[in-house]
Backbone bond lengths (Angstrom), bond angles and torsions (degrees), N, CA, C in turn:
res aa  C-N    CA-C-N  psi(-1)  N-CA   C-N-CA  omega(-1)  CA-C   N-CA-C  phi
1 X - - - 1.453 - - 1.528 108.69 -
2 X 1.308 115.92 142.62 1.466 121.95 -175.52 1.532 111.73 -77.47
3 X 1.312 114.46 139.06 1.462 122.69 172.70 1.518 106.96 -131.33
4 X 1.319 116.41 115.75 1.457 122.16 179.10 1.520 107.86 -101.56
5 X 1.332 115.80 127.07 1.462 121.64 177.77 1.524 108.32 -115.17
6 X 1.323 115.07 129.62 1.460 122.58 174.06 1.523 106.51 -108.87
7 X 1.330 116.71 131.36 1.464 120.37 178.68 1.525 109.08 -145.92
8 X 1.308 115.60 168.51 1.453 121.02 179.29 1.515 110.62 154.48
9 X 1.322 116.18 177.48 1.464 120.01 -178.17 1.522 112.16 -69.70
10 X 1.329 117.02 161.15 1.471 120.61 177.87 1.531 110.74 -58.39
11 X 1.337 115.43 141.15 1.462 120.66 173.81 1.517 115.69 78.32
12 X 1.321 118.79 5.83 1.468 121.42 -176.51 1.529 112.96 -81.81
13 X 1.353 117.10 -19.21 1.459 119.98 178.98 1.519 115.36 118.01
14 X 1.314 117.39 17.66 1.472 121.07 -178.98 1.520 111.99 -59.20
15 X 1.318 116.80 -48.97 1.467 120.31 -177.85 1.526 110.80 -67.89
16 X 1.302 118.64 -34.77 1.466 121.48 177.01 1.527 109.85 -61.08
17 X 1.317 117.46 -46.02 1.466 122.02 177.47 1.522 109.91 -60.96
18 X 1.314 116.07 -48.79 1.471 123.32 179.91 1.533 110.18 -54.18
19 X 1.325 117.18 -47.87 1.467 121.28 -177.41 1.530 111.42 -70.33
20 X 1.330 118.80 -33.08 1.467 120.95 175.30 1.528 109.76 -62.64
21 X 1.333 116.68 -42.64 1.465 120.57 178.52 1.524 109.62 -63.26
22 X 1.326 117.50 -47.67 1.467 121.22 -179.65 1.529 110.76 -60.17
23 X 1.322 117.46 -44.80 1.470 120.58 179.69 1.526 111.09 -59.61
24 X 1.328 117.02 -42.11 1.458 119.99 178.89 1.527 111.27 -67.08
25 X 1.326 117.28 -40.58 1.463 120.80 178.11 1.528 110.99 -61.84
26 X 1.319 116.73 -41.55 1.464 120.51 179.09 1.524 111.12 -62.79
27 X 1.334 117.46 -39.16 1.467 121.21 178.02 1.519 111.39 -61.80
28 X 1.327 116.77 -26.43 1.466 122.37 -179.75 1.533 112.12 -94.85
29 X 1.324 115.52 11.24 1.478 122.25 179.59 1.525 113.42 61.72
30 X 1.328 116.40 30.77 1.459 121.75 174.11 1.526 107.27 -78.45
31 X 1.333 117.08 130.80 1.469 121.21 179.68 1.524 109.47 -82.47
32 X 1.322 115.00 120.66 1.461 122.34 -175.24 1.518 110.10 -112.93
33 X 1.334 115.06 135.89 1.459 120.21 168.56 1.524 107.09 -127.37
34 X 1.315 116.09 170.05 1.456 120.20 179.34 1.507 111.76 134.19
35 X 1.321 114.63 -164.03 1.462 120.92 -178.27 1.524 110.72 -140.70
36 X 1.316 114.61 156.90 1.462 122.10 170.92 1.526 107.64 -129.45
37 X 1.320 115.52 150.50 1.470 120.97 -177.86 1.529 109.79 -129.69
38 X 1.333 117.34 71.43 1.460 119.38 -179.05 1.530 112.11 -73.05
39 X 1.329 114.40 153.25 1.455 117.53 175.38 1.521 109.38 -79.92
40 X 1.323 114.84 156.50 1.464 122.37 179.32 1.520 106.51 -117.97
41 X 1.316 115.35 128.99 1.461 119.87 -176.79 1.512 110.66 -113.05
42 X 1.314 114.41 145.04 1.455 122.10 174.41 1.514 108.85 -115.94
43 X 1.322 115.91 -165.31 1.463 120.66 -179.01 1.527 112.99 -61.01
44 X 1.313 116.60 -30.70 1.468 120.88 -175.06 1.526 113.21 -111.09
45 X 1.326 117.64 23.66 1.463 120.28 177.93 1.514 111.86 112.17
46 X 1.330 115.00 -161.23 1.458 121.25 -175.76 1.522 111.29 -67.46
47 X 1.346 115.20 131.57 1.470 120.07 177.48 1.525 111.92 -112.24
48 X 1.327 116.28 -10.17 1.455 118.79 178.63 1.513 112.40 166.14
49 X 1.342 114.49 -164.20 1.457 122.18 -179.02 1.524 108.71 -138.76
50 X 1.316 116.42 140.85 1.461 121.84 172.20 1.528 108.49 -94.39
51 X 1.322 116.73 161.31 1.452 122.53 167.68 1.525 105.26 -125.74
52 X 1.336 115.63 122.31 1.463 122.19 -171.13 1.527 109.92 -123.31
53 X 1.331 116.30 131.67 1.458 121.73 174.42 1.533 108.01 -78.51
54 X 1.322 117.28 122.40 1.463 121.00 -177.86 1.527 113.22 -67.02
55 X 1.308 118.21 -26.62 1.467 120.83 -177.62 1.524 113.24 -76.05
56 X 1.326 116.22 -36.21 1.466 119.45 -173.52 1.526 113.85 -115.66
57 X 1.327 117.09 -18.90 1.463 120.40 -174.36 1.523 113.12 82.28
58 X 1.337 117.30 -1.72 1.473 120.63 177.20 1.525 109.21 -61.36
59 X 1.326 115.99 143.65 1.458 118.37 179.31 1.522 111.48 -145.24
60 X 1.306 113.70 159.25 1.468 124.14 171.64 1.519 106.15 -144.04
61 X 1.309 114.72 174.06 1.459 118.94 174.18 1.523 108.85 -76.58
62 X 1.319 116.07 133.23 1.464 121.59 167.53 1.525 107.46 -81.67
63 X 1.317 115.52 -47.03 1.458 121.12 -178.62 1.518 110.39 -158.36
64 X 1.336 115.18 148.33 1.460 122.79 174.51 1.523 107.85 -130.27
65 X 1.318 114.26 156.94 1.459 117.90 171.32 1.524 108.61 -54.02
66 X 1.315 116.77 140.03 1.473 120.34 -178.22 1.521 112.02 -53.62
67 X 1.327 116.30 -38.66 1.460 119.11 -177.86 1.527 112.70 -69.20
68 X 1.334 117.91 -15.36 1.460 121.74 178.92 1.529 113.26 -102.77
69 X 1.328 115.54 -9.08 1.470 120.13 -177.26 1.526 110.04 -70.36
70 X 1.315 115.46 136.56 1.457 121.42 177.90 1.526 109.26 -82.25
71 X 1.308 117.21 126.63 1.462 120.70 176.11 1.516 112.99 74.26
72 X 1.326 114.82 -152.49 1.463 120.07 -176.07 1.530 111.29 -75.80
73 X 1.304 115.13 156.26 1.462 122.40 178.06 1.523 106.87 -112.16
74 X 1.335 115.98 99.91 1.467 120.52 -176.68 1.520 112.68 -73.34
75 X 1.341 116.35 -34.67 1.464 120.30 -178.55 1.529 108.48 -131.61
76 X 1.314 115.69 124.11 1.459 121.37 -178.86 1.516 111.00 -108.77
77 X 1.323 114.99 149.86 1.464 121.88 172.55 1.517 106.27 -142.90
78 X 1.320 116.19 102.27 1.454 120.11 -175.82 1.511 110.69 58.95
79 X 1.320 117.02 -123.81 1.471 120.76 -179.51 1.522 112.68 -92.08
80 X 1.337 116.17 10.47 1.462 121.06 -177.42 1.521 112.44 -110.88
81 X 1.322 113.87 153.75 1.456 122.77 174.01 1.533 106.61 -109.59
82 X 1.325 116.81 121.47 1.462 121.84 -178.93 1.528 109.27 -81.82
83 X 1.329 116.66 131.78 1.464 122.28 176.15 1.532 107.58 -90.29
84 X 1.325 116.69 83.65 1.467 120.71 -175.77 1.528 112.01 -62.04
85 X 1.321 117.58 -32.94 1.466 119.91 177.79 1.527 110.85 -68.92
86 X 1.310 116.89 -39.21 1.458 121.15 177.39 1.520 111.84 -65.11
87 X 1.313 116.45 -42.73 1.464 120.87 177.81 1.525 109.88 -61.58
88 X 1.323 116.19 -45.50 1.470 120.48 -179.84 1.525 110.52 -58.51
89 X 1.320 116.69 -45.25 1.465 121.18 -178.69 1.530 111.28 -59.92
90 X 1.323 117.00 -46.56 1.465 120.70 -175.45 1.531 111.38 -73.47
91 X 1.328 118.90 -41.39 1.467 117.97 179.61 1.529 111.00 -67.61
92 X 1.331 117.34 -33.47 1.466 119.62 175.52 1.529 110.78 -66.70
93 X 1.328 116.99 -39.18 1.466 121.46 176.23 1.527 109.93 -63.58
94 X 1.319 116.67 -46.10 1.456 120.93 -178.63 1.531 111.55 -63.21
95 X 1.323 116.63 -37.28 1.468 120.40 -178.19 1.526 111.93 -61.76
96 X 1.315 117.19 -28.71 1.468 121.42 179.39 1.531 112.01 -63.19
97 X 1.317 117.58 -22.28 1.456 122.22 -173.27 1.527 113.73 -103.65
98 X 1.331 116.92 -5.04 1.462 120.91 -176.38 1.525 111.67 -61.52
99 X 1.305 117.82 -48.43 1.462 120.69 -174.65 1.528 112.55 -59.71
100 X 1.315 117.59 -38.05 1.459 121.28 -178.15 1.516 114.71 -86.10
101 X 1.316 117.17 3.18 1.465 119.39 -176.92 1.529 111.25 -96.31
102 X 1.345 114.47 160.47 1.463 121.50 175.80 1.524 111.15 -92.46
103 X 1.321 116.43 -25.69 1.461 122.07 -178.97 1.522 108.57 -151.42
104 X 1.337 115.66 148.68 1.467 121.86 176.41 1.525 107.56 -112.55
105 X 1.333 115.85 127.92 1.460 122.34 -176.92 1.531 109.38 -121.50
106 X 1.323 116.56 129.61 1.465 120.51 -179.25 1.528 110.21 -134.48
107 X 1.318 114.79 125.38 1.459 123.48 173.31 1.530 106.11 -129.64
108 X 1.271 120.87 94.66 1.440 128.81 31.11 1.524 108.65 -144.45
109 X 1.307 115.39 154.80 1.459 121.65 169.88 1.527 104.90 -101.68
110 X 1.338 115.31 106.50 1.455 118.77 -175.48 1.515 112.73 -151.83
111 X 1.316 116.21 176.63 1.471 120.98 -177.83 1.528 113.77 -57.35
112 X 1.328 118.85 -35.81 1.462 120.55 -179.62 1.529 110.32 -65.29
113 X 1.333 116.37 -45.64 1.459 120.62 -179.49 1.533 111.19 -64.62
114 X 1.315 116.63 -32.90 1.464 120.34 -179.97 1.527 113.45 -71.09
115 X 1.309 117.70 -6.45 1.465 120.74 173.56 1.527 111.06 -70.70
116 X 1.335 116.15 -14.05 1.464 121.40 178.83 1.527 110.06 -100.60
117 X 1.307 116.99 122.12 1.467 122.27 176.04 1.524 109.74 -60.60
118 X 1.322 117.33 -38.76 1.467 121.47 -179.09 1.529 111.73 -66.16
119 X 1.327 117.34 -34.51 1.466 119.92 175.87 1.520 109.79 -64.77
120 X 1.330 117.71 -42.09 1.470 121.21 178.82 1.525 110.96 -61.10
121 X 1.328 117.34 -42.06 1.468 121.85 178.43 1.528 109.63 -63.95
122 X 1.321 116.09 -45.67 1.473 122.12 177.74 1.523 110.34 -56.75
123 X 1.319 116.55 -48.54 1.458 121.33 -178.22 1.529 111.14 -61.29
124 X 1.319 117.11 -41.17 1.460 121.05 178.04 1.532 110.43 -60.74
125 X 1.321 117.38 -43.90 1.474 121.31 178.59 1.528 110.95 -65.41
126 X 1.326 117.11 -40.73 1.461 121.44 178.74 1.532 109.92 -64.17
127 X 1.325 117.14 -45.71 1.467 120.89 -179.57 1.521 111.57 -60.81
128 X 1.327 116.78 -32.42 1.457 121.83 -178.41 1.533 113.08 -96.05
129 X 1.323 117.96 10.43 1.467 122.17 -174.06 1.530 113.94 -75.84
130 X 1.313 117.41 -20.18 1.462 119.82 -174.46 1.515 113.42 79.35
131 X 1.320 116.92 6.87 1.472 122.28 -179.70 1.532 109.69 -96.68
132 X 1.341 117.22 151.56 1.462 119.50 171.17 1.531 109.67 -60.93
133 X 1.326 115.85 147.84 1.469 121.44 -178.03 1.522 110.60 -124.65
134 X 1.322 114.85 142.18 1.456 122.79 168.49 1.516 105.81 -126.29
135 X 1.328 116.11 115.50 1.471 121.29 -173.33 1.518 110.74 -127.68
136 X 1.310 115.27 141.14 1.463 119.90 162.36 1.521 105.01 -100.36
137 X 1.327 115.57 124.54 1.459 121.07 -176.54 1.522 108.95 -121.57
138 X 1.322 115.17 132.80 1.472 121.42 178.56 1.526 109.25 -55.50
139 X 1.309 116.13 138.11 1.471 121.89 -174.22 1.527 113.88 -60.02
140 X 1.328 118.22 -25.08 1.465 120.18 -179.25 1.523 113.88 -78.42
141 X 1.339 117.36 -16.19 1.466 119.24 -178.57 1.526 112.65 -123.08
142 X 1.329 117.88 8.28 1.462 120.67 -175.13 1.525 112.29 -60.35
143 X 1.323 118.12 -39.85 1.465 119.82 -178.16 1.520 112.07 -66.09
144 X 1.332 116.76 -40.12 1.470 118.83 -179.79 1.529 111.34 -70.44
145 X 1.338 118.19 -35.75 1.463 120.86 177.47 1.533 109.91 -68.29
146 X 1.330 117.43 -43.14 1.468 120.76 178.18 1.526 110.24 -60.89
147 X 1.324 116.81 -43.13 1.468 120.85 178.29 1.532 111.04 -62.00
148 X 1.314 116.78 -43.57 1.467 120.91 178.98 1.529 110.76 -60.17
149 X 1.318 117.12 -44.61 1.463 121.14 -179.93 1.530 111.14 -65.70
150 X 1.335 116.83 -42.04 1.474 120.33 178.15 1.521 111.27 -62.86
151 X 1.332 116.13 -36.79 1.472 119.46 -180.00 1.527 111.45 -67.05
152 X 1.326 117.44 -17.75 1.462 122.38 175.99 1.535 111.76 -90.30
153 X 1.327 116.57 4.74 1.451 121.23 178.91 1.514 114.43 84.99
154 X 1.316 117.59 14.99 1.465 121.46 -179.02 1.535 110.71 -85.80
155 X 1.329 114.82 146.73 1.457 122.43 171.48 1.526 106.27 -82.33
156 X 1.325 117.63 113.61 1.465 121.85 -173.70 1.522 110.56 -111.30
157 X 1.331 114.93 129.55 1.461 121.03 173.55 1.520 107.50 -121.72
158 X 1.317 115.43 126.05 1.464 121.53 -179.82 1.525 108.39 -108.53
159 X 1.328 115.42 125.31 1.456 121.63 176.49 1.516 108.91 -112.90
160 X 1.325 115.46 119.52 1.457 121.95 177.48 1.528 107.34 -96.63
161 X 1.315 115.24 113.20 1.460 120.84 -175.31 1.518 109.98 -75.89
162 X 1.331 115.23 134.62 1.458 121.00 173.95 1.538 108.30 -140.65
163 X 1.308 116.09 -179.25 1.470 120.36 -176.75 1.527 112.36 -66.81
164 X 1.336 117.66 -23.51 1.455 120.71 -178.38 1.530 113.48 -81.76
165 X 1.335 117.38 -32.37 1.469 119.36 -173.70 1.531 114.69 -106.43
166 X 1.295 117.94 -9.28 1.465 119.66 -169.83 1.523 114.70 -65.92
167 X 1.316 118.56 -23.66 1.462 120.05 -177.83 1.530 113.68 -83.48
168 X 1.328 118.27 -16.21 1.454 120.44 -179.19 1.533 114.14 -125.24
169 X 1.319 117.37 -1.03 1.465 120.98 -174.98 1.527 112.64 -62.82
170 X 1.329 118.05 -33.38 1.469 120.12 -179.79 1.527 111.47 -60.27
171 X 1.329 117.98 -33.58 1.465 121.06 179.01 1.527 111.16 -67.91
172 X 1.315 116.17 -39.83 1.466 120.55 178.10 1.532 110.56 -65.50
173 X 1.320 116.23 -40.84 1.467 120.74 178.98 1.526 110.11 -64.05
174 X 1.312 117.15 -43.02 1.464 120.46 178.77 1.523 111.19 -59.91
175 X 1.335 117.78 -39.80 1.466 120.96 177.52 1.529 111.35 -65.62
176 X 1.315 116.34 -34.67 1.465 120.47 -179.19 1.521 113.36 -71.49
177 X 1.320 116.36 -22.11 1.460 120.01 -178.71 1.529 109.60 -84.07
178 X 1.299 116.49 102.41 1.464 122.52 -177.45 1.520 112.86 -62.11
179 X 1.343 118.65 -22.30 1.460 120.38 -177.28 1.520 111.16 -64.43
180 X 1.324 117.64 -26.22 1.463 120.38 178.31 1.519 109.39 -66.50
181 X 1.320 116.32 -47.24 1.462 120.09 -179.22 1.519 111.07 -61.71
182 X 1.319 117.07 -41.90 1.466 119.43 -177.97 1.528 111.37 -71.18
183 X 1.320 118.49 -30.91 1.468 121.48 178.49 1.528 111.30 -76.10
184 X 1.331 117.18 -31.79 1.466 120.42 -178.35 1.526 112.13 -76.05
185 X 1.300 118.17 -22.54 1.468 121.02 -176.84 1.504 112.03 -83.39
């Protein structure tokens, strides 16, 4: 089963590519499950990250700046407080939709998300689901994630986004996803 990994430096356009692929898949009536973790910005820059279930649109905080976190901060990541209960809620919601989906899409698999035990469990179930995967993986852990997927017998393609390929990479990814061809026929 195909696993597409998108990686690269911050701000290069990984999420833009990811969303272009998802938008095209939706136009083709491909059933998508998974999560996205966009950053949230305030007047003075980033204040945190949401975690959103792609199937339902339900969301919670993945992390907030420590100074904005309500109450105690059980799990810290740099200047952020991870909402482990929020992550658990959303990954459990997302897991309900995996079986009925044609592809699982996750933005992002990274060190912050790995602070949640429930995210790790979710990822293990997704990797073993037998479904095609589209993942954005943090550049510092991309090799270990690719190795893990290959050890499960998955066909893994890693795309490193740069200024030369970012405007057309979504088209290449769409061609690599065999589910599009089978759905169009």
